[in-house]
C-alpha positions as CSV (number, residue, x, y, z in Angstrom):
1,X,88.7,357.5,200.2
2,X,91.4,358.8,197.9
3,X,93.8,356.2,199.3
4,X,91.3,353.3,198.7
5,X,90.7,354.5,195.1
6,X,94.4,354.7,194.4
7,X,94.9,351.2,195.8
8,X,92.2,349.7,193.6
9,X,93.4,351.3,190.4
10,X,97.0,350.1,191.2
11,X,95.8,346.5,191.8
12,X,93.9,346.6,188.4
13,X,96.9,347.8,186.6
14,X,99.0,345.1,188.2
15,X,96.6,342.4,187.2
16,X,96.4,343.8,183.6
17,X,100.2,343.7,183.4
18,X,100.4,340.1,184.7
19,X,97.6,339.1,182.2
20,X,99.4,340.7,179.3
21,X,102.6,338.9,180.3
22,X,100.8,335.5,180.4
23,X,99.1,336.3,177.0
24,X,102.5,337.0,175.4
25,X,103.5,333.5,176.4
26,X,100.5,331.8,174.6
27,X,101.1,330.4,171.0
28,X,99.8,332.5,168.1
29,X,97.5,330.6,165.6
30,X,98.9,331.2,162.1
31,X,96.6,331.6,159.0
32,X,96.4,328.6,156.7
33,X,98.5,329.3,153.7
34,X,96.6,329.6,150.4
35,X,97.8,327.2,147.7
36,X,97.2,328.9,144.4
37,X,96.5,326.9,141.2
38,X,99.8,326.7,139.3
39,X,100.1,326.4,135.5
40,X,101.6,323.1,134.3
41,X,103.6,323.7,131.1
42,X,104.9,320.2,130.6
43,X,102.0,318.9,128.4
44,X,100.9,322.0,126.5
45,X,98.4,324.8,126.9
46,X,95.5,324.5,129.4
47,X,97.1,322.1,132.0
48,X,97.3,323.1,135.6
49,X,98.5,321.2,138.8
50,X,95.7,319.7,140.9
51,X,96.4,321.5,144.3
52,X,98.4,319.3,146.6
53,X,99.5,316.8,143.9
54,X,102.0,316.6,141.1
55,X,99.3,315.6,138.6
56,X,98.5,318.0,135.8
57,X,94.9,318.3,134.6
58,X,93.2,319.9,131.5
59,X,89.5,320.5,131.4
60,X,88.1,321.1,127.9
61,X,84.9,320.5,126.0
62,X,82.6,321.4,123.1
63,X,79.1,322.8,122.4
64,X,77.5,322.2,119.0
65,X,74.3,322.9,117.1
66,X,73.4,321.1,113.9
67,X,70.5,321.2,111.5
68,X,69.9,319.3,108.4
69,X,67.7,318.7,105.3
70,X,67.4,315.3,103.6
71,X,65.4,314.5,100.5
72,X,62.5,312.0,101.2
73,X,60.5,310.2,98.6
74,X,57.8,308.5,100.8
75,X,55.4,308.9,103.7
76,X,54.6,305.2,103.9
77,X,56.1,304.5,107.3
78,X,54.7,305.8,110.6
79,X,58.0,307.8,111.2
80,X,58.9,308.2,107.5
81,X,58.8,311.3,105.3
82,X,60.8,313.6,107.6
83,X,63.0,316.0,105.7
84,X,64.4,318.1,108.5
85,X,66.2,317.4,111.8
86,X,68.1,319.1,114.6
87,X,70.5,318.3,117.3
88,X,72.4,319.9,120.2
89,X,75.5,318.3,121.5
90,X,77.8,318.8,124.5
91,X,81.2,317.2,125.4
92,X,83.3,317.4,128.5
93,X,87.0,316.2,128.4
94,X,89.2,315.5,131.4
95,X,92.9,314.8,130.7
96,X,95.1,314.0,133.8
97,X,98.9,313.4,133.5
98,X,101.6,312.6,135.9
99,X,105.3,312.2,135.2
100,X,106.8,309.0,136.6
101,X,110.0,307.0,136.4
102,X,108.4,304.9,133.7
103,X,107.2,307.9,131.7
104,X,103.9,309.7,131.6
105,X,100.9,308.2,133.4
106,X,97.7,309.5,131.7
107,X,94.0,309.1,132.4
108,X,91.5,310.5,129.9
109,X,87.7,310.7,130.2
110,X,85.2,312.1,127.8
111,X,81.4,312.3,128.2
112,X,79.1,313.1,125.2
113,X,75.4,314.0,125.5
114,X,73.2,314.7,122.6
115,X,69.6,315.6,121.9
116,X,68.4,314.7,118.4
117,X,65.1,315.2,116.6
118,X,63.5,314.7,113.2
119,X,65.5,312.6,110.8
120,X,68.7,313.3,112.7
121,X,68.5,310.3,114.9
122,X,70.9,307.3,115.2
123,X,69.7,303.8,115.0
124,X,73.3,302.7,115.3
125,X,73.7,304.3,118.7
126,X,70.3,303.2,119.9
127,X,71.0,299.5,119.0
128,X,74.1,299.5,121.3
129,X,72.4,301.2,124.2
130,X,74.1,304.7,123.9
131,X,70.8,306.3,123.0
132,X,67.1,306.0,123.9
133,X,64.0,307.1,122.0
134,X,61.1,309.3,122.9
135,X,57.9,307.3,123.2
136,X,55.3,309.9,122.2
137,X,53.1,309.1,119.3
138,X,54.8,311.9,117.3
139,X,58.2,311.4,118.9
140,X,59.0,307.7,118.6
141,X,61.7,307.3,115.9
142,X,62.3,311.1,115.7
143,X,63.2,312.1,119.2
144,X,66.3,310.7,120.9
145,X,68.6,311.4,123.8
146,X,72.1,310.1,123.5
147,X,74.5,309.7,126.5
148,X,77.9,308.0,125.9
149,X,80.9,307.4,128.0
150,X,82.9,308.0,124.8
151,X,86.4,307.7,126.4
152,X,87.7,306.4,129.7
153,X,91.2,305.0,129.4
154,X,94.6,304.8,131.1
155,X,97.9,305.0,129.3
156,X,101.1,304.0,131.0
157,X,104.5,302.7,129.6
158,X,102.9,301.7,126.3
159,X,99.8,300.2,127.8
160,X,96.3,301.5,126.9
161,X,93.4,300.1,129.0
162,X,89.8,301.2,129.0
163,X,87.3,302.7,126.6
164,X,89.0,304.2,123.6
165,X,89.0,304.4,119.8
166,X,89.8,301.1,118.0
167,X,93.4,300.8,117.1
168,X,92.3,299.3,113.7
169,X,90.9,302.7,112.6
170,X,92.9,305.3,110.6
171,X,90.9,308.0,108.7
172,X,87.8,307.6,110.8
173,X,85.9,310.5,109.0
174,X,88.3,313.1,110.3
175,X,87.4,315.8,107.7
176,X,83.6,315.2,107.6
177,X,80.6,316.5,109.6
178,X,78.2,313.6,109.2
179,X,80.7,310.8,108.5
180,X,78.9,309.5,105.4
181,X,81.7,307.8,103.6
182,X,82.5,304.1,104.0
183,X,85.3,303.1,106.4
184,X,85.8,301.9,109.9
185,X,85.1,304.4,112.7
186,X,84.6,302.8,116.1
187,X,85.3,305.7,118.4
188,X,84.2,304.0,121.6
189,X,85.1,300.4,122.4
190,X,86.6,298.6,125.4
191,X,90.1,297.4,124.9
192,X,93.5,296.4,126.4
193,X,96.4,297.3,124.1
194,X,100.2,297.6,124.1
195,X,102.1,300.0,121.8
196,X,105.8,299.6,121.2
197,X,107.7,302.5,119.6
198,X,110.9,302.1,117.6
199,X,111.9,305.7,117.0
200,X,111.6,307.9,113.9
201,X,107.8,307.8,114.3
202,X,107.5,304.0,113.8
203,X,105.2,302.1,116.2
204,X,103.3,298.9,116.4
205,X,100.2,298.0,118.5
206,X,98.6,294.8,119.6
207,X,95.1,295.2,121.0
208,X,92.4,292.9,122.5
209,X,89.1,294.7,121.8
210,X,85.5,294.2,122.7
211,X,83.8,292.1,120.0
212,X,80.3,293.4,120.7
213,X,81.0,296.7,118.9
214,X,82.2,294.9,115.8
215,X,79.3,292.6,115.0
216,X,76.8,292.7,112.1
217,X,74.2,290.0,113.0
218,X,74.3,286.5,111.6
219,X,71.5,286.4,109.0
220,X,68.1,285.2,110.1
221,X,65.0,285.4,107.9
222,X,62.9,285.9,111.0
223,X,64.7,289.1,112.0
224,X,63.2,292.6,111.6
225,X,65.4,293.9,108.7
226,X,65.1,297.5,109.7
227,X,66.2,297.0,113.3
228,X,64.8,298.6,116.3
229,X,65.1,302.2,115.1
230,X,62.4,302.0,112.5
231,X,60.0,299.6,114.2
232,X,56.8,301.3,115.4
233,X,56.2,298.7,118.1
234,X,58.2,298.0,121.3
235,X,58.2,294.2,121.0
236,X,61.6,294.0,119.5
237,X,63.2,295.9,122.3
238,X,63.5,292.6,124.2
239,X,64.7,290.4,121.3
240,X,66.2,287.3,123.0
241,X,66.7,285.0,120.0
242,X,67.1,285.2,116.2
243,X,65.9,281.8,114.8
244,X,67.7,280.8,111.7
245,X,66.2,277.6,110.0
246,X,68.3,274.5,109.2
247,X,67.4,271.1,107.8
248,X,67.5,268.2,110.3
249,X,65.6,265.4,108.4
250,X,65.2,264.0,104.9
251,X,62.7,261.8,103.0
252,X,63.9,260.0,99.9
253,X,67.0,262.2,99.9
254,X,65.0,265.5,100.0
255,X,64.9,267.7,103.0
256,X,61.5,267.4,104.8
257,X,62.1,268.4,108.4
258,X,63.7,271.6,109.8
259,X,64.4,273.3,113.1
260,X,66.1,276.5,114.2
261,X,69.5,277.7,115.4
262,X,69.6,280.7,117.7
263,X,71.8,283.0,115.6
264,X,72.5,285.6,118.3
265,X,76.3,285.7,118.7
266,X,78.1,284.6,121.9
267,X,81.2,286.2,123.3
268,X,84.0,283.8,123.9
269,X,87.2,285.7,122.9
270,X,88.0,289.3,122.1
271,X,88.8,290.6,118.7
272,X,92.6,290.7,118.2
273,X,93.8,293.8,116.3
274,X,97.3,294.6,115.1
275,X,98.6,297.8,113.6
276,X,101.9,299.1,112.2
277,X,102.0,302.9,112.1
278,X,104.5,305.5,110.8
279,X,104.2,309.2,111.7
280,X,106.5,311.7,109.9
281,X,106.5,315.3,109.0
282,X,105.1,314.5,105.6
283,X,102.1,312.7,107.1
284,X,101.4,309.2,108.4
285,X,100.7,305.6,107.2
286,X,99.1,302.6,108.8
287,X,98.5,298.9,108.0
288,X,96.1,297.1,110.4
289,X,94.5,293.7,110.6
290,X,91.9,292.1,112.9
291,X,90.5,288.6,113.7
292,X,86.8,288.4,114.7
293,X,85.1,285.4,116.2
294,X,81.6,284.3,114.9
295,X,79.9,282.1,117.5
296,X,76.2,281.1,117.6
297,X,74.0,278.6,119.4
298,X,73.0,275.0,118.6
299,X,69.7,273.7,117.1
300,X,66.9,274.6,119.5
301,X,64.5,271.7,118.9
302,X,65.6,268.3,117.9
303,X,62.1,267.2,116.9
304,X,61.7,270.1,114.5
305,X,58.9,270.7,112.0
306,X,58.0,268.6,109.0
307,X,57.5,265.0,108.1
308,X,60.8,263.2,107.7
309,X,63.0,261.0,109.9
310,X,65.7,262.7,111.9
311,X,68.9,261.8,110.2
312,X,71.2,264.5,111.7
313,X,71.2,267.4,114.1
314,X,73.8,269.8,112.7
315,X,76.1,271.6,115.1
316,X,77.3,275.1,114.1
317,X,81.0,275.3,114.6
318,X,82.8,278.5,115.5
319,X,84.2,280.5,112.6
320,X,86.6,283.4,112.5
321,X,86.2,286.5,110.3
322,X,89.1,288.8,109.5
323,X,89.9,292.2,108.0
324,X,92.8,294.1,106.7
325,X,93.2,297.9,106.1
326,X,95.8,300.2,104.7
327,X,95.7,304.0,105.1
328,X,97.9,306.9,104.0
329,X,97.8,310.6,105.1
330,X,99.8,313.1,103.1
331,X,100.3,316.6,104.4
332,X,100.3,319.1,101.5
333,X,101.5,322.5,102.8
334,X,102.9,323.2,99.3
335,X,99.2,323.8,98.4
336,X,98.2,325.7,101.5
337,X,99.2,325.5,105.2
338,X,97.1,322.8,106.9
339,X,96.1,320.9,103.8
340,X,96.1,317.1,103.9
341,X,95.0,314.1,101.8
342,X,93.7,310.8,103.2
343,X,93.6,307.6,101.2
344,X,92.3,304.4,102.8
345,X,91.0,300.9,101.7
346,X,89.8,297.9,103.6
347,X,88.6,294.3,102.9
348,X,86.8,292.0,105.3
349,X,85.6,288.4,105.4
350,X,83.0,287.8,108.1
351,X,83.7,291.1,109.7
352,X,81.7,293.8,107.8
353,X,82.0,296.6,110.3
354,X,85.8,296.5,110.0
355,X,85.4,297.5,106.3
356,X,82.8,300.1,107.3
357,X,80.4,299.4,104.6
358,X,77.4,300.1,106.8
359,X,78.7,303.5,108.0
360,X,76.0,305.5,106.3
361,X,73.0,303.2,106.6
362,X,73.6,302.2,110.2
363,X,75.4,299.3,111.8
364,X,74.5,296.6,114.3
365,X,71.5,295.4,112.3
366,X,71.5,292.7,109.6
367,X,69.8,295.0,107.1
368,X,68.7,298.7,106.9
369,X,67.4,301.5,104.8
370,X,69.6,304.5,105.3
371,X,67.0,307.1,104.8
372,X,63.2,307.6,104.8
373,X,61.6,306.2,101.7
374,X,64.6,304.1,100.6
375,X,63.3,301.6,98.1
376,X,65.0,298.5,99.4
377,X,67.2,297.4,102.3
378,X,70.9,296.7,102.2
379,X,72.1,293.6,104.0
380,X,75.2,293.7,106.2
381,X,75.2,290.3,107.9
382,X,78.7,289.0,108.8
383,X,77.6,285.4,107.8
384,X,74.7,283.1,107.0
385,X,74.1,279.6,108.5
386,X,74.1,277.0,105.7
387,X,70.7,275.2,106.3
388,X,72.1,271.9,104.9
389,X,75.3,271.7,107.1
390,X,74.6,274.2,109.9
391,X,78.0,275.8,109.3
392,X,78.7,279.5,108.9
393,X,79.3,281.0,105.5
394,X,81.1,284.4,105.8
395,X,80.2,287.4,103.8
396,X,82.7,289.8,102.2
397,X,82.9,293.6,102.2
398,X,85.2,296.1,100.6
399,X,85.6,299.9,101.0
400,X,87.8,302.6,99.6
401,X,87.7,306.3,100.6
402,X,89.6,309.5,99.7
403,X,89.3,312.8,101.6
404,X,91.1,316.1,101.0
405,X,91.2,319.1,103.3
406,X,92.0,322.5,101.8
407,X,92.5,325.9,103.5
408,X,91.4,328.7,101.2
409,X,92.5,331.2,103.8
410,X,93.4,330.7,107.5
411,X,89.7,331.3,108.3
412,X,88.1,329.4,105.4
413,X,88.5,325.7,104.7
414,X,86.8,322.9,102.7
415,X,86.8,319.2,102.6
416,X,86.1,317.1,99.5
417,X,85.4,313.4,100.1
418,X,84.1,310.2,98.4
419,X,84.0,306.5,98.9
420,X,83.0,303.3,97.2
421,X,81.9,300.1,99.0
422,X,80.5,296.6,98.3
423,X,78.9,293.8,100.3
424,X,78.9,290.3,98.8
425,X,77.2,287.1,100.0
426,X,78.1,283.5,99.3
427,X,75.9,282.4,96.3
428,X,75.4,278.9,97.7
429,X,74.2,280.4,101.0
430,X,71.4,282.3,99.3
431,X,70.4,279.1,97.4
432,X,70.3,277.2,100.7
433,X,68.1,279.9,102.3
434,X,65.9,279.7,99.3
435,X,65.6,275.9,99.6
436,X,64.5,276.1,103.2
437,X,62.1,278.9,102.4
438,X,60.2,276.4,100.2
439,X,59.8,274.0,103.2
440,X,59.1,276.5,105.9
441,X,56.6,278.5,103.7
442,X,54.3,276.0,102.0
443,X,52.0,277.0,99.2
444,X,53.9,280.2,98.6
445,X,53.1,281.8,102.0
446,X,55.7,284.2,103.4
447,X,56.2,283.9,107.2
448,X,59.6,285.7,107.0
449,X,58.6,289.2,105.7
450,X,61.1,291.3,103.9
451,X,64.0,289.0,104.9
452,X,62.5,286.2,102.8
453,X,64.8,284.9,100.0
454,X,62.1,282.9,98.2
455,X,62.2,279.5,96.4
456,X,65.1,279.3,93.8
457,X,63.8,279.4,90.2
458,X,60.8,281.5,91.0
459,X,60.1,285.2,90.1
460,X,60.0,286.2,93.8
461,X,63.5,284.7,94.4
462,X,64.8,286.7,91.5
463,X,63.6,290.1,92.9
464,X,63.7,289.6,96.7
465,X,66.2,291.9,98.4
466,X,67.5,289.5,101.1
467,X,71.2,288.6,100.8
468,X,71.6,290.5,97.6
469,X,75.1,291.8,96.7
470,X,75.0,295.6,96.9
471,X,77.2,298.6,96.3
472,X,77.3,302.1,97.8
473,X,78.8,305.4,96.4
474,X,79.2,308.6,98.5
475,X,80.5,312.0,97.3
476,X,80.4,315.3,99.2
477,X,82.0,318.5,100.2
478,X,81.9,321.1,103.0
479,X,82.7,324.8,103.6
480,X,83.7,325.9,107.1
481,X,84.3,329.4,108.4
482,X,86.4,330.0,111.6
483,X,86.2,333.7,112.3
484,X,87.9,333.3,115.6
485,X,89.8,330.5,117.2
486,X,87.9,327.4,118.2
487,X,84.7,328.5,116.5
488,X,83.4,326.7,113.4
489,X,80.4,327.7,111.3
490,X,80.0,325.4,108.4
491,X,77.8,323.6,105.9
492,X,78.2,320.1,104.3
493,X,76.4,318.5,101.4
494,X,76.7,314.9,100.1
495,X,75.1,312.4,97.8
496,X,74.7,308.7,98.4
497,X,73.7,306.1,95.9
498,X,73.0,302.4,96.8
499,X,72.3,299.7,94.3
500,X,72.2,295.9,93.6
501,X,75.2,294.6,91.7
502,X,73.1,292.5,89.4
503,X,69.4,292.1,88.6
504,X,66.5,294.0,90.2
505,X,64.8,294.1,93.6
506,X,61.3,295.0,94.8
507,X,60.6,298.7,95.3
508,X,59.2,298.8,98.9
509,X,57.9,302.3,98.4
510,X,55.9,301.7,95.2
511,X,54.9,298.1,96.1
512,X,54.7,298.0,99.9
513,X,52.5,294.9,100.0
514,X,54.8,292.8,97.7
515,X,56.2,290.6,100.4
516,X,52.6,289.5,101.4
517,X,51.9,288.4,97.8
518,X,54.6,285.9,97.1
519,X,52.2,283.4,95.5
520,X,50.8,286.2,93.2
521,X,54.2,287.3,92.2
522,X,55.2,283.8,91.2
523,X,51.9,283.2,89.4
524,X,52.2,286.5,87.5
525,X,48.9,287.9,88.9
526,X,50.7,290.5,91.0
527,X,53.5,292.4,89.4
528,X,55.5,294.6,91.8
529,X,57.5,297.6,90.9
530,X,61.3,296.9,90.9
531,X,64.4,299.0,91.0
532,X,68.2,298.6,90.6
533,X,69.4,301.6,92.7
534,X,68.3,304.5,94.9
535,X,69.9,307.7,96.1
536,X,69.6,310.5,98.6
537,X,71.1,314.0,99.1
538,X,71.7,315.7,102.4
539,X,72.7,319.2,103.6
540,X,73.8,319.9,107.1
541,X,74.6,323.1,108.9
542,X,76.8,323.3,112.0
543,X,77.9,325.8,114.6
544,X,80.6,324.5,117.0
545,X,82.6,326.0,119.8
546,X,85.5,324.1,121.3
547,X,87.1,325.2,124.6
């Protein structure tokens, strides 16, 4: 028994030894090495290598709260009379860079999302599809969500392609919270550009840019002057045409038949922008110019309306607007470290948004009141259609702005800013619109609403607001505290005055029914209140953290 037991134990030991020998011959599976995120110091702080690549990435963003108070003089409109408003904003930035034999290959993307309520809503962003309104009975016009692909561009060997800031812009409200001053500020547009550098900070850029974001509508008396933002119905959310009347027939030499041109602009060619820029230790300077196409439809109905013979069907030819701008930034460290002064001026012909005259009141609408209770609308149309010839007559705009940033201490800073702007229309164009008003609105009736010019020589023509030359003055200041890095707590206040350059216009607040009483105004039986200017003050409070 002992002999058998010893034999079995010996055999087990032999097998164990053979198994261990074979196990020693098998390959050993090694642990997968961990690739730690490495800091990339080639492009500044915050960049790291994307694991497994030679691309450096920086993730950054922003969170912001804003509240505001704005004077209001009226509760006439369904969504008018609000004096307070609030908003919360978020921003995410992705900046990816790779070094190549041709230089740095960069891709940058930025997403903004905003929730606005009260009077702090943006008709400008709503009109171009970046924002959508709440539809509740107490929310429409005062509750808005805003989502914008603010940036999405590629830069490589001087090329910039994608969604980026317009190369025409310079100051772009850099020192302001609200951005109330006049001046071009198109932060998000689609473009293809090339920048050539010549050394010593000198560069030049040629850019083909999306024309959709540079349009003020061609004037049409049938358009809603306040745009979609202030309209209490949803009918205009699907506006497919903007009929502008033109004469097509005459009797005894007098116009007696009319039809309509669809004034909605077509896209044929991009805007062409050129800029010459100098960046030095003392600051920077830029001169920029742009060409902007104006292209509308043909007469919609050859038969037209009225009693005369058809002598001609006018065809509206394409016209080209243009704009020029000059800007200067001067660093003033001799006053305090970080101080700087901006000076900028622009002039446009048939391209109002390039001058930025509508920056406060709201762009992408032919006319607007910039705040609740404003007594009259300002008109921003790039051009009018001459009802006699069917040709486009461009409007003109001018703006000048100055802004100074001063650091009282490293933690406290202020900005002081102001601007002046004008919008002028061709006098013969307003006379032409008045002539066709008399034919299209017999016996003094007004089918056009607040966009009606009126018949020349009448009292209504003298006081109607449509196509009136206007001016705008803005002045303001801010105080911002930064107790720690990347945290701003600040307040800004500013004053805006708008007015007509000559004569008087109907006060829509005191005489809201005036445009329905054209015959009474002309006969003297209805005397509306009139004004020459109006003004508003705003105060905004902001808390912002960048990371």
